[in-house]
C-alpha positions in Angstrom: 90.6 -5.8 41.6 88.2 -3.3 41.2 84.1 -3.5 41.1 82.6 -3.5 37.9 78.8 -2.7 39.1 78.8 0.1 41.0 75.2 -1.3 43.3 77.6 -4.4 44.1 80.2 -2.3 45.9 77.9 0.2 47.5 75.8 -2.8 48.4 79.4 -4.4 49.8 80.2 -1.7 51.2 77.1 -0.9 53.6 76.8 -5.2 54.4 80.6 -4.7 55.8 80.3 -1.6 57.4 76.9 -2.7 59.2 79.1 -5.7 60.2 81.4 -4.1 61.5 79.8 -1.3 63.3 77.5 -3.1 65.4 74.6 -1.7 63.5 72.3 -3.6 66.0 70.4 -6.7 64.0 72.2 -9.5 65.6 72.3 -7.0 69.3 70.2 -7.3 72.2 67.6 -4.2 72.8 68.6 -3.3 76.1 70.4 -0.6 75.1 69.5 2.6 75.9 67.8 5.0 73.0 71.0 7.5 73.0 73.1 4.3 72.4 71.1 3.6 69.7 71.4 7.0 68.4 75.1 6.3 68.4 74.9 3.2 67.3 73.3 4.8 64.1 74.7 7.7 63.3 78.3 5.8 63.7 77.2 3.1 61.1 76.2 6.4 59.0 79.2 8.1 59.3 81.0 4.8 58.3 78.8 4.1 55.4 79.3 7.6 54.3 83.1 7.6 54.5 83.1 4.2 52.4 81.1 5.7 50.0 83.5 8.7 49.4 86.3 6.3 49.0 84.6 4.4 46.3 83.3 7.3 44.5 85.9 7.7 42.3 85.4 3.6 41.4 81.9 4.2 40.9 82.5 7.4 39.1 85.2 5.2 36.6 82.6 2.9 36.4 80.0 5.0 35.1 82.7 6.5 32.7 83.0 3.2 31.2 79.8 2.4 30.8 79.4 5.6 29.0 81.9 4.3 26.3 80.9 1.2 26.0 76.9 2.7 25.1 79.3 5.0 22.5 80.9 2.2 20.8 78.1 -0.1 20.8 75.7 2.9 19.5 78.9 2.9 16.9 78.2 -0.1 15.6 75.0 -0.5 15.3 74.5 2.6 13.0 77.4 0.5 10.9 75.6 -2.2 10.7 72.2 -0.5 9.9 74.5 1.2 7.0 75.9 -1.9 6.2 72.6 -3.2 5.9 71.3 -0.2 3.9 74.5 -0.7 0.9 73.9 -4.5 0.9 70.3 -3.7 0.0 71.0 -1.5 -2.4 73.9 -3.2 -4.2 71.3 -6.2 -4.5 69.3 -3.6 -6.2 70.9 -3.0 -8.8 71.6 -6.6 -9.9 67.9 -7.1 -11.8 66.9 -10.0 -12.4 66.0 -11.0 -16.2 62.6 -11.6 -16.8 63.4 -13.9 -19.5 66.4 -16.0 -18.3 65.7 -16.2 -14.7 65.0 -19.6 -12.6 61.3 -19.9 -10.8 63.9 -19.5 -7.4 65.4 -16.6 -8.4 62.1 -14.9 -9.5 60.9 -16.0 -5.9 63.8 -14.6 -4.6 62.3 -10.6 -5.5 60.5 -9.5 -2.7 56.7 -10.0 -2.8 57.1 -12.7 -5.7 54.9 -16.1 -4.9 55.6 -19.5 -6.6 52.6 -18.5 -8.4 53.7 -15.3 -9.9 57.2 -16.9 -10.6 55.7 -19.6 -13.1 53.5 -17.4 -14.5 56.1 -15.3 -15.3 58.4 -18.2 -16.7 55.0 -19.2 -18.9 54.7 -15.7 -19.9 58.1 -15.2 -21.7 59.7 -13.4 -24.0 59.4 -10.2 -22.4 60.1 -7.3 -24.9 60.0 -4.8 -21.9 59.3 -5.4 -17.9 55.9 -3.5 -18.4 55.1 -6.6 -20.3 53.8 -8.2 -17.3 51.0 -6.1 -16.7 50.2 -6.0 -20.6 50.6 -9.9 -21.1 48.4 -10.0 -17.5 50.9 -12.0 -15.7 50.7 -9.1 -12.8 48.5 -6.3 -11.9 50.3 -2.7 -12.3 49.8 -2.3 -8.3 52.1 -5.7 -8.3 54.2 -4.8 -11.3 54.9 -1.2 -9.7 56.0 -3.0 -6.3 59.3 -5.2 -8.4 59.8 -3.4 -11.4 62.9 -1.7 -9.9 64.0 -5.4 -9.5 63.4 -6.8 -12.6 64.8 -6.1 -16.2 64.7 -7.8 -19.8 67.5 -8.6 -22.3 
């Protein structure tokens, strides 16, 4: 079974080769400096060979990671577009000031329970701007919700 983690693969190779090459971790210090250098060179050579053999798998894992990241980015863009589409569709269905319940009015971003109560109490409305004319909302608050409401 191929390794899925390049770091784990390299670590496993180093560990296995170090143990098999007699890297000196468990050996006594009775060896000469020349023997120590030879052992170190042998370990470097073995690890280099193992890395060379593992390189195609590491490269493949990198390609798979790149493909997965690309797919994730495409999915994130699609999700963001779905949010935007849903938001825009929701805006096209305006809440009727003359017939909406307080709950429906409170679903409009920025409308509080108090605002909804005042809107219901101020009915009927001939136009959405009557909210300002009747003192139900300020001009600034009206500007925030005018695209969300309508009158029939």
